[in-house]
N, C-alpha and C positions, 0 to 999 in steps of 0.2 A: 860829419859830426854828431854826435849826439844832443837832444835839447839840452840847451842850458849848456854843454861842453865849454863854452868856448867865456862864459861868466864864472863858471865853478869849478871846471877839469873833470876827465875822466870818470872818476871816482868820486864823488860828493858824498859829503854825511847827509843825514837826514836835518841836519840844521843848517847846512850849505841851501840845500834847496828850497828849507822854508825861505829863509830870507830873501830870496831868489824870486820865488812863489810868491808866498805872502806878504812876505813886508816892501817889498820892490814893486810887486803888483806886476812882476815882469811874463810873457807868455811866450811859447819858442817863436823862431821866426818863421817866416812863409815865405818861401823862395820863390824869387821872381818867377822863373823859369814856370813854377805850376801855373800861376796866373794866366799864363798864355794859352790853356789848355784849358777850353770852357768847360768841361764836363769837373775838372780839379780846380778852375776857379770857383764852380759854386759850390764843391765841397769845403774850400777854405774859406769862402765867404759866412759859410753854416757853422765851421769849427768855430770861427773864431766870434761868432754870437753865441756861442755855448761854453766859451770863456769868460764871458761879462763878468766884470767884478760883481756887481749888483745881481744876486742870488732872483730876485725877482724877475729879473730883466732875460735871464739864460731862457732860451730854448726850449722850452717840453718836448720830450721823449717822441711823444707822437709829431710832431710838428718836425723834428729831427728824421725818422724813419719816413715821412712824408715827402720832406725834399729828396733825400737819398731817392726813393722810386721813382721822383720824377726824374732827377738826375739820370739815374739808371737807363729810363724810358727813349728818353734824350740823345742820350752818348748813344746807344746800340746805333745810331743810324750814322755816326762820326767815324771816319776813318780811326784805327786804333792808333795808338799813341808812338812817336820814334822811340828807337830803341832807347834814347837818352832821358824819358819820362816812364820810365816801368810804373806801372799800376798795381797792385793788388786789392781784389776785390774778395771779401772773406763775407760768409752769408751765415744764417744761423740751417743753412741745410742736414737733415740729420744724415749720417753714412748708410752709406746700401748695406742690403743684409749679407750678414757673413752665411760665405756659402755651406753647406755639408760637406763633409769629410767621408762621404759615405762612400 
């Protein structure tokens, strides 16, 4: 399911989402099985801290970057997740240079 799909359906309007997020102050649900993986549990905790309703209480970007770096260092020593817990890591790496067609 998509975030908020249970509350607003599959094709919500902007107004529907504003009602749920801004007025009702809801956030997407974190899946219980995500919390069983130490790296994902730490990511979920960080995400929840970024969602704080008080802007001053939210984590600054530098702190989020440091936490993700720590999680990455820690989880490289842990066995890969099982097939029911797929993880996608996105980085800001530049693509390799294009090869010449000569």
